[in-house]
C-alpha positions in Angstrom: -11.2 -13.2 111.7 -8.0 -15.1 112.3 -9.3 -16.6 115.6 -12.3 -18.2 113.9 -10.1 -19.4 111.0 -7.8 -21.0 113.6 -10.7 -22.6 115.4 -12.0 -24.0 112.1 -8.6 -25.6 111.4 -8.5 -27.2 114.9 -12.1 -28.5 114.5 -11.3 -29.9 111.1 -8.1 -31.6 112.4 -9.9 -33.2 115.3 -12.7 -34.4 113.0 -10.2 -36.0 110.6 -8.3 -37.6 113.5 -11.5 -39.0 114.9 -12.5 -40.4 111.5 -9.2 -42.0 111.0 -9.2 -43.4 114.5 -12.6 -45.0 113.9 -11.6 -46.5 110.6 -8.3 -47.9 111.8 -9.7 -49.5 115.0 -12.9 -50.8 113.3 -10.8 -52.5 110.7 -8.5 -54.0 113.4 -11.4 -55.2 115.4 -13.1 -56.8 112.4 -10.0 -58.5 111.3 -9.3 -60.0 114.7 -12.8 -61.3 115.4 -14.0 -62.2 111.9 -13.7 -65.9 112.5 -15.2 -66.2 116.0 -17.8 -68.8 116.7 -20.9 -68.2 118.6 -24.2 -70.1 119.2 -26.6 -67.2 119.2 -25.7 -64.2 117.0 -28.6 -62.2 118.4 -27.1 -62.1 121.9 -23.4 -62.3 121.0 -21.5 -59.1 122.0 -18.8 -59.7 119.4 -21.3 -60.0 116.6 -23.0 -56.9 117.8 -19.8 -54.9 117.8 -18.8 -56.3 114.4 -22.1 -55.1 113.0 -21.6 -51.6 114.4 -18.1 -51.5 113.0 -19.3 -52.5 109.5 -22.1 -50.0 109.6 -19.7 -47.2 110.7 -17.3 -48.0 107.9 -20.1 -48.1 105.3 -21.6 -44.8 106.6 -18.2 -43.2 106.6 -17.5 -44.4 103.1 -20.8 -43.0 101.9 -20.0 -39.7 103.6 -16.7 -39.5 101.8 -18.3 -40.0 98.4 -20.8 -37.3 99.1 -18.2 -34.9 100.4 -16.0 -35.6 97.3 -18.9 -34.9 95.0 -19.8 -31.7 96.8 -16.2 -30.4 96.8 -15.8 -31.3 93.1 -19.0 -29.4 92.1 -18.0 -26.5 94.3 -14.6 -26.4 92.5 -16.2 -26.5 89.1 -18.7 -23.7 89.9 -16.0 -21.4 91.4 -13.8 -21.9 88.4 -16.7 -21.4 86.0 -17.9 -18.2 87.6 -14.5 -16.8 88.7 -14.2 -14.2 85.9 -18.0 -13.5 85.8 -19.0 -9.9 86.2 -22.6 -8.9 86.3 -23.8 -6.4 83.8 -27.4 -5.2 83.6 -28.7 -5.7 80.1 -32.0 -4.0 80.8 -32.5 -0.9 78.7 -34.4 1.7 80.7 -35.0 5.4 79.9 -32.7 6.3 82.8 -29.9 4.0 81.6 -30.2 5.5 78.1 -30.1 9.0 79.7 -33.4 10.1 78.1 -34.5 13.5 79.4 -38.1 13.3 80.7 -39.5 16.8 80.1 -43.1 17.4 79.9 
């Protein structure tokens, strides 16, 4: 149990580091090359990489919003049902201890 928990922590840490790395360097690349001049934007490698960086940042931002909403809903549901205990409200002959003699 502890081993899988430790592996989950490592995987989460690596994922967060990769996401931060992508965001940081995409922003740096965009800020350094935002004012470059090219004749043909369809064949320009800088324009192509700029578009990929912008798409990655937009996708990552959308993913963060979805993750935040899911975590918020999960927190609300766990707090709402934390003290919930299931009690059967069906009244059957057995639950009422009725003797079934013929």
